[in-house]
DRENPA-3360 file (N, C-alpha, C; in nm, 2 decimals, always signed):
BEGIN
1 = XXXXXXXX = +10.50/+7.68/+10.02/+10.49/+7.70/+10.14/+10.39/+7.78/+10.23 ~ +10.27/+7.75/+10.26/+10.16/+7.80/+10.31/+10.15/+7.87/+10.45 ~ +10.12/+7.98/+10.49/+10.16/+8.04/+10.61/+9.97/+8.08/+10.66 ~ +9.93/+8.01/+10.76/+9.80/+8.03/+10.78/+9.82/+8.17/+10.90 ~ +9.75/+8.26/+10.86/+9.72/+8.41/+10.93/+9.73/+8.41/+11.08 ~ +9.64/+8.28/+11.14/+9.66/+8.29/+11.29/+9.77/+8.25/+11.34 ~ +9.89/+8.15/+11.24/+9.98/+8.10/+11.33/+10.13/+8.18/+11.29 ~ +10.11/+8.24/+11.14/+10.26/+8.28/+11.09/+10.30/+8.38/+11.19;
9 = XXXXXXXX = +10.23/+8.44/+11.27/+10.28/+8.54/+11.34/+10.41/+8.51/+11.45 ~ +10.41/+8.35/+11.49/+10.49/+8.30/+11.59/+10.59/+8.24/+11.51 ~ +10.56/+8.20/+11.42/+10.64/+8.13/+11.34/+10.75/+8.17/+11.22 ~ +10.77/+8.28/+11.22/+10.80/+8.34/+11.07/+10.93/+8.38/+11.10 ~ +11.05/+8.32/+11.03/+11.18/+8.37/+11.06/+11.21/+8.50/+11.06 ~ +11.31/+8.58/+11.14/+11.36/+8.67/+11.13/+11.45/+8.71/+11.05 ~ +11.46/+8.80/+10.97/+11.58/+8.81/+10.86/+11.64/+8.95/+10.90 ~ +11.75/+8.96/+10.82/+11.84/+9.09/+10.84/+11.83/+9.13/+10.70;
17 = XXXXXXXX = +11.88/+9.30/+10.72/+11.91/+9.36/+10.61/+11.83/+9.49/+10.60 ~ +11.79/+9.51/+10.46/+11.74/+9.65/+10.43/+11.66/+9.60/+10.35 ~ +11.51/+9.63/+10.35/+11.41/+9.62/+10.19/+11.45/+9.74/+10.12 ~ +11.43/+9.69/+10.01/+11.42/+9.78/+9.89/+11.33/+9.92/+9.87 ~ +11.35/+10.04/+9.92/+11.24/+10.13/+9.93/+11.23/+10.19/+9.82 ~ +11.12/+10.25/+9.77/+11.11/+10.32/+9.67/+11.26/+10.44/+9.64 ~ +11.33/+10.43/+9.51/+11.42/+10.50/+9.53/+11.40/+10.65/+9.51 ~ +11.46/+10.71/+9.59/+11.44/+10.85/+9.59/+11.35/+10.90/+9.66;
25 = XXXXXXXX = +11.26/+10.80/+9.73/+11.17/+10.84/+9.82/+11.21/+10.90/+9.96 ~ +11.30/+10.98/+10.01/+11.36/+10.99/+10.11/+11.24/+11.02/+10.22 ~ +11.14/+11.05/+10.20/+11.01/+11.10/+10.29/+10.97/+10.98/+10.37 ~ +10.98/+10.88/+10.31/+10.95/+10.72/+10.37/+11.06/+10.65/+10.41 ~ +11.16/+10.71/+10.41/+11.26/+10.62/+10.45/+11.25/+10.51/+10.62 ~ +11.18/+10.64/+10.67/+11.16/+10.56/+10.83/+11.10/+10.46/+10.83 ~ +10.97/+10.46/+10.71/+10.87/+10.35/+10.71/+10.94/+10.21/+10.64 ~ +11.02/+10.21/+10.59/+11.10/+10.12/+10.49/+11.22/+10.07/+10.58;
33 = XXXXXXXX = +11.24/+10.13/+10.69/+11.40/+10.08/+10.74/+11.40/+9.98/+10.84 ~ +11.47/+9.88/+10.80/+11.48/+9.77/+10.89/+11.60/+9.76/+10.99 ~ +11.56/+9.73/+11.06/+11.71/+9.72/+11.19/+11.71/+9.58/+11.18 ~ +11.86/+9.58/+11.21/+11.89/+9.43/+11.22/+11.87/+9.35/+11.35 ~ +11.82/+9.24/+11.31/+11.82/+9.16/+11.43/+11.93/+9.13/+11.55 ~ +11.88/+9.11/+11.67/+11.98/+9.07/+11.76/+11.94/+8.96/+11.82 ~ +12.03/+8.85/+11.86/+12.02/+8.73/+11.91/+11.97/+8.78/+12.05 ~ +11.82/+8.69/+12.08/+11.75/+8.70/+12.23/+11.73/+8.56/+12.30;
41 = XXXXXXXX = +11.72/+8.56/+12.42/+11.70/+8.46/+12.46/+11.56/+8.43/+12.42 ~ +11.48/+8.27/+12.44/+11.35/+8.24/+12.42/+11.26/+8.31/+12.48 ~ +11.17/+8.37/+12.43/+11.06/+8.43/+12.48/+10.92/+8.32/+12.46 ~ +10.84/+8.37/+12.57/+10.72/+8.32/+12.60/+10.65/+8.35/+12.47 ~ +10.52/+8.28/+12.45/+10.42/+8.33/+12.35/+10.39/+8.46/+12.36 ~ +10.32/+8.50/+12.49/+10.27/+8.64/+12.53/+10.39/+8.74/+12.48 ~ +10.50/+8.70/+12.51/+10.61/+8.81/+12.51/+10.62/+8.83/+12.36 ~ +10.65/+8.73/+12.29/+10.68/+8.73/+12.13/+10.56/+8.81/+12.08;
49 = XXXXXXXX = +10.43/+8.82/+12.11/+10.28/+8.88/+12.10/+10.32/+9.03/+12.12 ~ +10.37/+9.02/+12.22/+10.38/+9.18/+12.28/+10.49/+9.26/+12.21 ~ +10.58/+9.19/+12.20/+10.71/+9.25/+12.12/+10.65/+9.27/+11.95 ~ +10.59/+9.16/+11.90/+10.53/+9.21/+11.78/+10.44/+9.32/+11.73 ~ +10.33/+9.34/+11.87/+10.26/+9.47/+11.84/+10.37/+9.59/+11.90 ~ +10.44/+9.55/+11.99/+10.51/+9.71/+11.99/+10.60/+9.76/+11.83 ~ +10.65/+9.67/+11.78/+10.71/+9.65/+11.66/+10.65/+9.71/+11.57 ~ +10.50/+9.67/+11.54/+10.43/+9.76/+11.44/+10.36/+9.84/+11.48;
57 = XXXXXXXX = +10.35/+9.89/+11.60/+10.31/+10.02/+11.69/+10.41/+10.12/+11.61 ~ +10.53/+10.09/+11.64/+10.63/+10.21/+11.63/+10.63/+10.22/+11.48 ~ +10.63/+10.13/+11.40/+10.61/+10.16/+11.25/+10.49/+10.23/+11.19 ~ +10.38/+10.21/+11.24/+10.27/+10.28/+11.22/+10.25/+10.42/+11.30 ~ +10.33/+10.44/+11.39/+10.36/+10.56/+11.46/+10.45/+10.65/+11.37 ~ +10.54/+10.57/+11.32/+10.65/+10.68/+11.27/+10.62/+10.71/+11.10 ~ +10.53/+10.62/+11.08/+10.47/+10.66/+10.94/+10.41/+10.79/+10.92 ~ +10.44/+10.85/+10.79/+10.39/+11.01/+10.75/+10.23/+10.96/+10.72;
65 = XXXXXXXX = +10.18/+11.09/+10.79/+9.99/+11.06/+10.74/+9.99/+11.10/+10.61 ~ +9.92/+11.02/+10.53/+9.87/+11.05/+10.42/+9.81/+11.19/+10.38 ~ +9.75/+11.25/+10.45/+9.69/+11.37/+10.45/+9.79/+11.51/+10.49 ~ +9.91/+11.47/+10.57/+10.02/+11.55/+10.60/+10.06/+11.66/+10.51 ~ +10.04/+11.66/+10.42/+10.09/+11.79/+10.34/+10.21/+11.74/+10.25 ~ +10.26/+11.82/+10.18/+10.39/+11.81/+10.11/+10.51/+11.84/+10.21 ~ +10.47/+11.90/+10.32/+10.60/+11.87/+10.43/+10.64/+11.75/+10.47 ~ +10.54/+11.66/+10.46/+10.55/+11.52/+10.51/+10.55/+11.44/+10.41;
73 = XXXXXXXX = +10.47/+11.43/+10.30/+10.47/+11.34/+10.21/+10.58/+11.34/+10.08 ~ +10.67/+11.30/+10.02/+10.76/+11.36/+9.91/+10.66/+11.34/+9.79 ~ +10.71/+11.46/+9.73/+10.60/+11.46/+9.57/+10.61/+11.35/+9.48 ~ +10.73/+11.30/+9.50/+10.76/+11.16/+9.39/+10.68/+11.04/+9.44 ~ +10.64/+11.06/+9.60/+10.56/+10.92/+9.66/+10.42/+10.98/+9.60 ~ +10.38/+11.07/+9.60/+10.23/+11.13/+9.59/+10.18/+11.11/+9.44 ~ +10.34/+11.14/+9.35/+10.31/+11.11/+9.20/+10.30/+10.92/+9.18 ~ +10.37/+10.83/+9.26/+10.38/+10.67/+9.25/+10.23/+10.66/+9.33;
81 = XXXXXXXX = +10.21/+10.70/+9.42/+10.09/+10.65/+9.51/+10.00/+10.76/+9.51 ~ +9.90/+10.77/+9.44/+9.79/+10.90/+9.44/+9.73/+10.89/+9.58 ~ +9.69/+10.96/+9.62/+9.64/+11.04/+9.75/+9.50/+10.98/+9.75 ~ +9.44/+10.98/+9.63/+9.30/+10.93/+9.64/+9.27/+10.81/+9.65 ~ +9.41/+10.71/+9.67/+9.42/+10.55/+9.71/+9.42/+10.52/+9.85 ~ +9.44/+10.62/+9.91/+9.44/+10.60/+10.05/+9.31/+10.68/+10.12 ~ +9.27/+10.64/+10.25/+9.17/+10.66/+10.32/+9.23/+10.78/+10.41 ~ +9.15/+10.89/+10.46/+9.20/+10.98/+10.54/+9.27/+10.93/+10.66;
89 = XXXXXXXX = +9.21/+10.84/+10.73/+9.30/+10.79/+10.85/+9.40/+10.70/+10.82 ~ +9.40/+10.66/+10.71/+9.51/+10.50/+10.69/+9.63/+10.60/+10.69 ~ +9.72/+10.46/+10.72/+9.87/+10.50/+10.78/+9.96/+10.40/+10.71 ~ +10.07/+10.41/+10.61/+10.14/+10.35/+10.57/+10.23/+10.27/+10.67 ~ +10.24/+10.15/+10.66/+10.33/+10.07/+10.75/+10.44/+10.01/+10.66 ~ +10.40/+9.96/+10.55/+10.52/+9.95/+10.45/+10.50/+9.99/+10.30 ~ +10.60/+10.01/+10.25/+10.61/+10.07/+10.11/+10.74/+10.02/+10.03 ~ +10.71/+9.94/+9.91/+10.81/+9.85/+9.87/+10.83/+9.82/+9.74;
97 = XXXXXXXX = +10.90/+9.80/+9.64/+10.90/+9.77/+9.52/+10.97/+9.65/+9.48 ~ +10.96/+9.56/+9.40/+11.02/+9.44/+9.36/+11.20/+9.48/+9.38 ~ +11.26/+9.41/+9.38/+11.42/+9.40/+9.36/+11.43/+9.40/+9.23 ~ +11.55/+9.51/+9.21/+11.57/+9.55/+9.07/+11.64/+9.42/+9.02 ~ +11.65/+9.30/+9.05/+11.69/+9.15/+8.98/+11.57/+9.12/+8.89 ~ +11.43/+9.18/+8.96/+11.29/+9.14/+8.86/+11.33/+9.19/+8.74 ~ +11.39/+9.28/+8.70/+11.38/+9.34/+8.56/+11.47/+9.22/+8.47 ~ +11.58/+9.15/+8.53/+11.61/+9.08/+8.45/+11.58/+8.91/+8.46;
105 = XXXXXXXX = +11.56/+8.88/+8.58/+11.48/+8.75/+8.61/+11.36/+8.73/+8.51 ~ +11.28/+8.82/+8.53/+11.15/+8.81/+8.44/+11.16/+8.82/+8.31 ~ +11.30/+8.86/+8.26/+11.32/+8.84/+8.12/+11.39/+8.76/+8.06 ~ +11.45/+8.64/+8.16/+11.52/+8.54/+8.09/+11.49/+8.47/+7.99 ~ +11.30/+8.41/+7.99/+11.29/+8.34/+7.90/+11.29/+8.41/+7.78 ~ +11.28/+8.52/+7.75/+11.26/+8.62/+7.62/+11.39/+8.64/+7.57 ~ +11.50/+8.66/+7.67/+11.65/+8.67/+7.61/+11.70/+8.54/+7.59 ~ +11.63/+8.44/+7.61/+11.71/+8.32/+7.57/+11.66/+8.28/+7.45;
113 = XXXXXXXX = +11.54/+8.28/+7.41/+11.46/+8.27/+7.27/+11.54/+8.38/+7.15 ~ +11.57/+8.49/+7.24/+11.63/+8.61/+7.14/+11.76/+8.53/+7.09 ~ +11.83/+8.49/+7.19/+11.97/+8.47/+7.16/+11.97/+8.31/+7.05 ~ +11.89/+8.26/+7.11/+11.86/+8.09/+7.01/+11.84/+8.16/+6.90 ~ +11.76/+8.22/+6.84/+11.69/+8.28/+6.70/+11.84/+8.35/+6.66 ~ +11.89/+8.44/+6.72/+12.01/+8.54/+6.66/+12.13/+8.41/+6.63 ~ +12.13/+8.33/+6.70/+12.25/+8.21/+6.69/+12.23/+8.11/+6.57 ~ +12.08/+8.09/+6.54/+12.01/+8.01/+6.42/+12.08/+8.09/+6.29;
121 = XXXXXXXX = +12.02/+8.24/+6.30/+12.01/+8.30/+6.20/+12.18/+8.36/+6.14 ~ +12.27/+8.34/+6.24/+12.41/+8.36/+6.22/+12.44/+8.25/+6.16 ~ +12.40/+8.10/+6.20/+12.47/+7.99/+6.17/+12.41/+7.94/+5.99 ~ +12.31/+8.01/+5.98/+12.22/+7.97/+5.85/+12.34/+8.09/+5.74 ~ +12.35/+8.21/+5.81/+12.41/+8.31/+5.71/+12.56/+8.22/+5.67 ~ +12.63/+8.15/+5.76/+12.76/+8.09/+5.73/+12.76/+7.99/+5.67 ~ +12.65/+7.89/+5.66/+12.63/+7.83/+5.54/+12.54/+7.86/+5.41 ~ +12.56/+8.00/+5.39/+12.52/+8.05/+5.26/+12.37/+8.06/+5.24;
129 = XXXXXXXX = +12.28/+8.02/+5.34/+12.16/+8.05/+5.31/+12.08/+8.20/+5.33 ~ +12.19/+8.30/+5.39/+12.13/+8.43/+5.42/+12.22/+8.52/+5.36 ~ +12.24/+8.52/+5.24/+12.33/+8.62/+5.14/+12.31/+8.74/+5.15 ~ +12.18/+8.78/+5.20/+12.11/+8.91/+5.16/+12.20/+9.05/+5.30 ~ +12.24/+8.95/+5.41/+12.28/+9.03/+5.51/+12.39/+8.99/+5.57 ~ +12.49/+9.09/+5.65/+12.60/+9.04/+5.71/+12.60/+8.96/+5.82 ~ +12.69/+8.91/+5.89/+12.69/+8.83/+5.98/+12.65/+8.92/+6.09 ~ +12.72/+9.02/+6.13/+12.72/+9.10/+6.23/+12.56/+9.18/+6.23;
137 = XXXXXXXX = +12.50/+9.20/+6.14/+12.37/+9.25/+6.10/+12.28/+9.20/+6.20 ~ +12.28/+9.04/+6.22/+12.21/+8.96/+6.29/+12.26/+8.98/+6.44 ~ +12.39/+9.01/+6.48/+12.41/+9.00/+6.60/+12.33/+9.15/+6.66 ~ +12.38/+9.24/+6.57/+12.33/+9.37/+6.61/+12.19/+9.38/+6.62 ~ +12.13/+9.32/+6.52/+11.97/+9.29/+6.56/+11.90/+9.24/+6.69 ~ +11.99/+9.13/+6.74/+11.94/+9.04/+6.83/+11.98/+9.13/+6.98 ~ +12.08/+9.19/+6.96/+12.13/+9.28/+7.08/+12.01/+9.40/+7.11 ~ +12.00/+9.48/+6.98/+11.88/+9.59/+7.01/+11.74/+9.51/+7.04;
145 = XXXXXXXX = +11.70/+9.41/+7.01/+11.56/+9.31/+7.05/+11.60/+9.31/+7.18 ~ +11.69/+9.27/+7.22/+11.72/+9.22/+7.37/+11.71/+9.32/+7.45 ~ +11.75/+9.46/+7.43/+11.75/+9.58/+7.49/+11.62/+9.64/+7.52 ~ +11.52/+9.61/+7.37/+11.41/+9.68/+7.41/+11.35/+9.59/+7.51 ~ +11.36/+9.46/+7.52/+11.29/+9.38/+7.61/+11.33/+9.41/+7.75 ~ +11.41/+9.45/+7.80/+11.46/+9.47/+7.92/+11.43/+9.61/+7.94 ~ +11.42/+9.69/+7.90/+11.37/+9.85/+7.87/+11.22/+9.84/+7.90 ~ +11.16/+9.75/+7.84/+10.98/+9.73/+7.87/+10.97/+9.67/+8.02;
153 = XXXXXXXX = +11.08/+9.55/+8.08/+11.06/+9.50/+8.16/+11.09/+9.59/+8.27 ~ +11.19/+9.68/+8.24/+11.23/+9.81/+8.35/+11.10/+9.89/+8.36 ~ +11.02/+9.93/+8.27/+10.91/+10.01/+8.27/+10.81/+9.93/+8.39 ~ +10.80/+9.78/+8.34/+10.70/+9.74/+8.45/+10.75/+9.71/+8.58 ~ +10.89/+9.73/+8.61/+10.94/+9.76/+8.74/+10.90/+9.86/+8.82 ~ +10.91/+9.96/+8.73/+10.89/+10.11/+8.77/+10.74/+10.12/+8.80 ~ +10.67/+10.05/+8.74/+10.51/+10.05/+8.77/+10.48/+9.98/+8.87 ~ +10.52/+9.90/+8.95/+10.49/+9.84/+9.06/+10.53/+9.87/+9.20;
161 = XXXXXXXX = +10.41/+9.85/+9.26/+10.45/+9.95/+9.41/+10.35/+9.83/+9.49 ~ +10.41/+9.81/+9.62/+10.33/+9.71/+9.69/+10.33/+9.80/+9.85 ~ +10.20/+9.82/+9.90/+10.16/+9.91/+10.01/+10.10/+9.79/+10.08 ~ +10.13/+9.82/+10.21/+10.08/+9.76/+10.35/+10.03/+9.91/+10.46 ~ +9.91/+9.88/+10.47/+9.84/+10.01/+10.55/+9.80/+9.93/+10.69 ~ +9.74/+10.02/+10.79/+9.71/+9.96/+10.88/+9.54/+9.89/+10.85 ~ +9.51/+9.92/+10.72/+9.39/+9.90/+10.69/+9.38/+9.81/+10.57 ~ +9.49/+9.80/+10.47/+9.46/+9.74/+10.34/+9.61/+9.69/+10.32;
169 = XXXXXXXX = +9.55/+9.60/+10.22/+9.70/+9.53/+10.14/+9.68/+9.58/+10.00 ~ +9.75/+9.67/+9.94/+9.75/+9.71/+9.79/+9.86/+9.69/+9.72 ~ +9.83/+9.65/+9.59/+9.93/+9.60/+9.49/+9.91/+9.71/+9.35 ~ +10.02/+9.76/+9.29/+10.01/+9.85/+9.21/+10.10/+9.80/+9.08 ~ +10.03/+9.79/+8.94/+10.11/+9.75/+8.87/+10.03/+9.77/+8.74 ~ +10.14/+9.78/+8.63/+10.08/+9.80/+8.46/+10.16/+9.93/+8.41 ~ +10.19/+9.89/+8.27/+10.26/+10.01/+8.19/+10.17/+10.09/+8.16 ~ +10.09/+10.03/+8.04/+10.00/+10.08/+7.96/+9.84/+10.08/+7.99;
177 = XXXXXXXX = +9.84/+9.98/+8.10/+9.68/+9.96/+8.15/+9.73/+9.94/+8.31 ~ +9.70/+10.04/+8.42/+9.75/+10.03/+8.55/+9.63/+9.95/+8.62 ~ +9.70/+9.84/+8.66/+9.59/+9.77/+8.78/+9.61/+9.77/+8.90 ~ +9.51/+9.78/+8.96/+9.53/+9.82/+9.12/+9.44/+9.72/+9.19 ~ +9.50/+9.63/+9.28/+9.46/+9.53/+9.38/+9.46/+9.60/+9.51 ~ +9.34/+9.55/+9.59/+9.33/+9.62/+9.72/+9.27/+9.54/+9.79 ~ +9.28/+9.48/+9.92/+9.19/+9.40/+10.00/+9.21/+9.48/+10.14 ~ +9.08/+9.45/+10.22/+9.08/+9.51/+10.36/+9.16/+9.40/+10.45;
185 = XXXXXXXX = +9.24/+9.41/+10.54/+9.30/+9.34/+10.60/+9.26/+9.20/+10.66 ~ +9.12/+9.25/+10.72/+9.02/+9.16/+10.76/+8.97/+9.06/+10.67 ~ +8.99/+9.07/+10.55/+8.94/+8.96/+10.43/+9.04/+8.88/+10.39 ~ +9.19/+8.95/+10.46/+9.27/+8.81/+10.40/+9.25/+8.70/+10.48 ~ +9.25/+8.60/+10.41/+9.21/+8.45/+10.47/+9.36/+8.40/+10.47 ~ +9.44/+8.36/+10.41/+9.55/+8.33/+10.43/+9.67/+8.39/+10.31 ~ +9.80/+8.35/+10.37/+9.91/+8.42/+10.29/+10.01/+8.30/+10.25 ~ +10.07/+8.31/+10.16/+10.15/+8.23/+10.06/+10.29/+8.25/+10.04;
193 = XXXXXXXX = +10.38/+8.21/+10.08/+10.52/+8.25/+10.04/+10.59/+8.15/+9.93 ~ +10.62/+8.22/+9.81/+10.67/+8.09/+9.71/+10.83/+8.13/+9.64 ~ +10.88/+8.05/+9.68/+11.04/+8.04/+9.62/+11.07/+7.97/+9.50 ~ +11.07/+8.05/+9.37/+11.11/+7.99/+9.27/+11.29/+7.96/+9.27 ~ +11.33/+7.87/+9.17/+11.48/+7.86/+9.21/+11.57/+7.93/+9.18 ~ +11.50/+8.03/+9.06/+11.59/+8.17/+9.03/+11.56/+8.28/+9.16 ~ +11.45/+8.27/+9.22/+11.43/+8.37/+9.35/+11.55/+8.31/+9.46 ~ +11.53/+8.20/+9.47/+11.61/+8.18/+9.56/+11.77/+8.19/+9.56;
201 = XXXXXXXX = +11.78/+8.19/+9.42/+11.95/+8.20/+9.42/+11.99/+8.33/+9.44 ~ +11.90/+8.44/+9.42/+11.92/+8.60/+9.45/+11.85/+8.64/+9.58 ~ +11.80/+8.56/+9.67/+11.75/+8.58/+9.83/+11.64/+8.64/+9.78 ~ +11.54/+8.63/+9.68/+11.43/+8.66/+9.69/+11.31/+8.59/+9.72 ~ +11.21/+8.63/+9.70/+11.08/+8.54/+9.69/+10.93/+8.65/+9.68 ~ +10.84/+8.55/+9.68/+10.70/+8.63/+9.61/+10.60/+8.57/+9.75 ~ +10.50/+8.67/+9.78/+10.43/+8.66/+9.89/+10.30/+8.69/+9.82 ~ +10.22/+8.58/+9.83/+10.07/+8.60/+9.78/+9.96/+8.61/+9.89;
209 = XXXXXXXX = +9.84/+8.63/+9.83/+9.73/+8.71/+9.92/+9.59/+8.63/+9.86 ~ +9.51/+8.55/+9.96/+9.41/+8.49/+9.91/+9.29/+8.56/+10.00 ~ +9.20/+8.59/+9.96/+9.11/+8.65/+10.03/+8.97/+8.59/+10.04 ~ +8.86/+8.62/+10.14/+8.74/+8.54/+10.16/+8.66/+8.53/+10.05 ~ +8.61/+8.44/+9.97/+8.53/+8.41/+9.86/+8.61/+8.40/+9.72 ~ +8.77/+8.38/+9.74/+8.84/+8.37/+9.63/+8.84/+8.22/+9.64 ~ +8.87/+8.18/+9.51/+8.89/+8.00/+9.47/+9.05/+8.02/+9.49 ~ +9.10/+8.09/+9.49/+9.29/+8.08/+9.50/+9.36/+8.20/+9.52;
217 = XXXXXXXX = +9.48/+8.22/+9.48/+9.53/+8.31/+9.48/+9.49/+8.44/+9.43 ~ +9.50/+8.54/+9.48/+9.45/+8.70/+9.40/+9.56/+8.79/+9.36 ~ +9.63/+8.76/+9.45/+9.75/+8.89/+9.42/+9.87/+8.84/+9.46 ~ +9.98/+8.93/+9.43/+10.10/+8.87/+9.49/+10.24/+9.00/+9.47 ~ +10.28/+8.97/+9.57/+10.43/+9.06/+9.60/+10.54/+9.00/+9.53 ~ +10.53/+9.03/+9.43/+10.65/+8.93/+9.34/+10.81/+8.95/+9.35 ~ +10.88/+8.90/+9.36/+11.02/+8.91/+9.35/+11.06/+9.03/+9.48 ~ +11.01/+9.00/+9.63/+11.05/+9.10/+9.70/+11.18/+9.06/+9.78;
225 = XXXXXXXX = +11.27/+9.18/+9.80/+11.42/+9.14/+9.89/+11.35/+9.11/+10.02 ~ +11.44/+9.03/+10.08/+11.40/+9.01/+10.23/+11.25/+8.95/+10.22 ~ +11.19/+8.86/+10.18/+11.07/+8.80/+10.15/+11.04/+8.75/+10.31 ~ +11.11/+8.68/+10.41/+11.06/+8.64/+10.51/+11.03/+8.76/+10.60 ~ +11.09/+8.84/+10.60/+11.09/+8.96/+10.67/+10.96/+9.08/+10.66 ~ +10.95/+9.06/+10.50/+10.82/+9.14/+10.47/+10.68/+9.06/+10.52 ~ +10.70/+8.92/+10.50/+10.57/+8.83/+10.54/+10.56/+8.84/+10.67 ~ +10.65/+8.85/+10.79/+10.60/+8.88/+10.92/+10.56/+8.99/+10.93;
233 = XXXXXXXX = +10.58/+9.10/+10.87/+10.52/+9.22/+10.90/+10.40/+9.20/+10.84 ~ +10.36/+9.17/+10.73/+10.22/+9.18/+10.70/+10.14/+9.07/+10.77 ~ +10.21/+8.95/+10.80/+10.14/+8.90/+10.88/+10.08/+8.96/+11.06 ~ +10.17/+9.00/+11.08/+10.17/+9.12/+11.22/+10.04/+9.21/+11.20 ~ +10.04/+9.27/+11.06/+9.95/+9.38/+11.05/+9.81/+9.33/+11.04 ~ +9.79/+9.22/+10.97/+9.67/+9.13/+10.95/+9.59/+9.12/+11.09 ~ +9.71/+9.03/+11.19/+9.67/+8.98/+11.31/+9.64/+9.09/+11.42 ~ +9.71/+9.19/+11.41/+9.66/+9.30/+11.49/+9.53/+9.39/+11.44;
241 = XXX = +9.56/+9.45/+11.33/+9.45/+9.52/+11.26/+9.34/+9.44/+11.20 ~ +9.36/+9.35/+11.17/+9.22/+9.28/+11.05/+9.16/+9.20/+11.15 ~ +9.16/+9.18/+11.28/+9.08/+9.09/+11.35/+9.02/+9.15/+11.44;
% end
C-alpha cells in the first residue's frame, strides 16, 4: 500500500486511541498524546489542509525543546535519544517505539523451530534412541532456549526508537551494534505502509521510507501501533516542513 507524499495527507484514514509512548518517559507524554477523532461534516481540501497544519503546529509547539535542560527533557529520554542526535533548533513531533507485540511476533519463527526440535527429541527418546537423558530434560532445554530467544528480542525492542522532528525522520535500533538512520524530510520521496498477516491480527503496521537517490526502501518503523495515524502525522510533517 504505497502513499505518495503529495497525496497522502488528504486521504490517510484517521485512527483513534493512543500510540505507544516510550515507557516511563513522562516528559514527552504531551508529544505522544493522541486525541480521539470526532465525527465531522465533510470539509473542503483547503479546510483539511488548514486543519492538518494546525494540528501539526500544536504538536510542534507543545513539544519540549531538546536544549531545554533537565527541567524539560526527562533524563531517561536523554539516555535513549542522545542530545547530539538532535540539532539545536530541532523540535520532536513524534517519539514512539514498536508495539510490545514486536517481542513475540518477531520471535514466532524461532519459537516454532525450537518447539519442533524439542518434540522430535522427545519422540526419539520415547522410542529408545536417546536413553542418555530424561524426557523432561529435553522439555526444560527447549523452554530455556525459548526464553533466551524472547529475552534477546526484548532487548531488540528496547533498542528501537522512532523519532519524527520538524526536520528529520530518525530510526535507532541495535543491541550490540547500534544503527541510526536519519533523513531530512525534504529528501523523503515516498512512504509505504505494509500490513503483514500477523500485524493485521494485532492492529499493527509498518511504515517504510524511501529517499531521493535510493533504489528502494531504506528504513522502516516496524510494527507500530495505530499505523494509519502514525503515517498521517509523518505525511503532514513532510508536507509542512519538507517542501
